[in-house]
Structures are given as structure tokens and as C-alpha cells.
C-alpha positions as CSV (number, residue, x, y, z in Angstrom):
1,X,3.3,-72.2,26.6
2,X,6.9,-71.6,27.7
3,X,7.7,-70.2,31.1
4,X,10.8,-68.4,29.8
5,X,10.5,-66.1,26.9
6,X,13.6,-64.7,25.2
7,X,13.3,-60.9,25.8
8,X,14.8,-58.9,22.9
9,X,15.4,-55.2,23.6
10,X,15.9,-53.2,20.4
11,X,17.3,-49.7,20.9
12,X,16.3,-47.4,18.1
13,X,18.3,-44.4,17.1
14,X,16.4,-41.1,17.0
15,X,18.0,-40.2,13.6
16,X,15.9,-42.9,11.9
17,X,12.9,-40.6,12.3
18,X,14.6,-37.7,10.5
19,X,16.6,-34.7,11.5
20,X,14.1,-33.9,14.3
21,X,13.9,-37.5,15.4
22,X,15.1,-36.7,18.9
23,X,11.8,-34.8,19.5
24,X,9.7,-37.8,18.4
25,X,11.6,-40.9,19.4
26,X,10.0,-41.4,22.8
27,X,6.4,-41.1,21.4
28,X,7.3,-43.3,18.4
29,X,8.7,-46.0,20.7
30,X,5.6,-46.1,22.8
31,X,3.3,-46.3,19.8
32,X,5.4,-48.8,18.0
33,X,5.7,-51.0,21.1
34,X,1.9,-51.4,21.1
35,X,1.9,-52.6,17.5
36,X,5.0,-54.7,17.8
37,X,3.4,-56.7,20.7
38,X,1.7,-58.7,17.9
39,X,5.1,-60.1,17.0
40,X,5.5,-61.6,20.4
41,X,5.5,-65.4,20.3
42,X,5.6,-68.1,22.9
43,X,9.3,-68.0,22.8
44,X,10.1,-64.4,22.1
45,X,9.0,-60.9,23.3
46,X,10.2,-57.6,21.8
47,X,10.7,-54.3,23.6
48,X,11.6,-51.0,21.9
49,X,13.4,-48.1,23.5
50,X,15.3,-45.0,22.3
51,X,19.1,-45.4,21.8
52,X,20.5,-42.2,23.2
53,X,23.9,-43.7,24.1
54,X,25.7,-45.1,21.1
55,X,28.0,-47.1,23.4
56,X,25.1,-49.4,24.2
57,X,24.4,-52.2,21.8
58,X,21.5,-51.8,19.4
59,X,20.1,-55.2,20.6
60,X,20.2,-56.9,23.9
61,X,18.9,-60.4,24.8
62,X,17.7,-61.6,28.2
63,X,16.3,-64.9,29.4
64,X,15.1,-65.6,33.0
65,X,16.7,-62.3,34.1
66,X,20.1,-63.2,32.6
67,X,21.7,-61.4,29.8
68,X,22.6,-63.5,26.8
69,X,25.0,-63.1,23.9
70,X,23.6,-63.1,20.4
71,X,24.9,-66.7,20.0
72,X,23.2,-67.8,23.1
73,X,19.9,-66.2,22.0
74,X,20.2,-67.9,18.6
75,X,20.8,-71.3,20.3
76,X,17.8,-70.8,22.5
77,X,15.5,-70.1,19.6
78,X,16.9,-72.9,17.6
79,X,15.7,-75.3,20.3
80,X,12.2,-74.3,19.3
81,X,12.8,-74.5,15.5
82,X,13.2,-70.8,15.1
83,X,16.1,-68.9,13.5
84,X,17.2,-65.7,15.2
85,X,18.1,-64.0,11.9
86,X,14.6,-64.6,10.4
87,X,12.9,-63.5,13.6
88,X,14.9,-60.3,13.7
89,X,14.4,-59.7,10.0
90,X,10.6,-60.0,10.5
91,X,10.8,-57.5,13.4
92,X,13.0,-55.1,11.5
93,X,10.7,-55.2,8.4
94,X,7.7,-54.4,10.6
95,X,9.6,-51.6,12.4
96,X,10.7,-50.1,9.1
97,X,7.0,-50.0,8.0
98,X,6.0,-48.3,11.2
99,X,8.9,-45.7,10.9
100,X,7.8,-44.9,7.3
101,X,4.1,-44.5,8.4
102,X,5.1,-42.3,11.3
103,X,7.3,-40.0,9.2
104,X,4.6,-39.8,6.5
105,X,2.0,-38.7,9.2
106,X,4.3,-36.1,10.8
107,X,5.1,-34.5,7.4
């Protein structure tokens, strides 16, 4: 097991949950975080939070309490035979499913 996991913070816009998404985003992020914990690996851990400030990046990367650029995060994962694009795609696919399930339930 690796001592230093790449922490990926994904900031989700309330609008993705529909016109009343602002009312649901906090609850959704908490519920989704529990499910997305299954995507954590020995090299990567995901966190989800609402994106209320559009000036903040949608994604942020951190390793050993230091912020990384996307290129640095990709380089780190490459050392372990992982591709950042594929890892993020898997995460986003799962997140999309969770969003669709949540919207269907609240309808």
C-alpha cells in the first residue's frame, strides 16, 4: 500500500441536478461520496463537494498536503501504470449514473 494517495477533489455544479439543484447539491454530494468511496484505489482517493464559486476549478489535485497541477497528477499516476484520463473518465461515468438515479428518485 502507498503512503501517499493522490487526492482528487471534484467540485460539482448544482445545476447538474436540475433547476432546483441548489436545494439538493449538499445532500447529493454526501450520498454520492459514500458510493464513490468504492472507486478509491491504493494510489487515488476521490472527494466530492458542491461548486458554488465558478472561479474555483472543477477539479483539484493534492498529494502529501501539496497542491498539484493536472500534469503533475498525471505524472504521479503514470508511475503506477495508471492514466489520469481513464481514471477520471471512470469516476465521471459513475458520477453521471448517480446523478441520473438521484434525479429519477426526486421526480
